[in-house]
N, C-alpha and C positions, 0 to 999 in steps of 0.2 A: 937164863932167868927162870924162876919157878914161881908157883903160886904161894902167896903168904896165907896166914891163918884166916884172915878176913875174906880172901878170894875163895878159899876152900869152903868156908861157911856159906857164902853167897851161892856158890855152885851147888852145894849139897841141898840147900833150901829150895832152890829152883828145880833141882832134879826131883825132890820129893813131890812138889806141887805138879810138875809136868807128868811124872809117872802116874799120879793119882787122877788128875783132871784133864790132862792134855789129850787132844785128839791125835790120832795117827797122822803124821806128816806136819803137825803144827808145832813149831819150835817154841820152847821157853827160853828166855834170855836173862842173863845176869851181867851186871857191870859193877866193878868196885871203883868209885870215883877217886879214891885215895891212891890206888896203884895204877889206875888206867887199864887194868886187865879186864877182860870180858869173855863171854862164852855163850854158847847155845847148847841146848839138849833137845833132840827131836825124836819122839817115839816113831819107829818105823814098822813095828809089828807087835800085836798083842795076842797072846795065846794062853791056854790053860793047860797045865801039866796033868798027867794021869792022876796025880794025888790031889788035884783040885786047886793047886797053887796057880795064881795068875802071874804071868811074866810079861815083860816088855823088852823087845830089842830096841836099841836106840843108836843114833849117831850123835856125836858131840864135837863141838869145836871149842878151842880155847885160844884166845889171842893174848900174847904177852910180848910187849915191846914191838908191836907191829907185825909179829910173826904168828900166823894161824896154823895150829895143828888140828888134825881131825882124827877121831877115834870112834870105834864101835864097841858096843857092849850089850849086856843083858842084865836086867834087874828083875827081882821077884818080890812079890808082896809077902811080908812076914806075918805071923799070927797076930802080932800087935797092931797091924795095919800099916806099919812103915814099909818102905821099899829098901831092899838091900841089893847093891850091885854084886852080882855073882860071877861076872866075867867082863873083862874090858881089854 
C-alpha cells in the first residue's frame, strides 16, 4: 500500500510546520482519517550551512495498514521561506 494524495498533503503540511516551528526532538504528527494512514516527523538536528541556509535533519515514520516504516532525511529552508526536502 502507498500514500494517497490526501496522505501526502497532510504529511507535507505537517513537515512544513514542524521544520519551521518544531523543537529538536519534538515530533509533529499527521493522520488521514479517511485512509487510516498516519505518520510523524521529528527534527533531530538544526544547522546553518556556510552559505547561510538553515537545514534540519529529521526522522520520519509512516504507518500504512498497520505497518510502520522509518526514514531519515534533511530539509533546507528556501529563499521564499518554505522548506524543501533535499535528501531522504
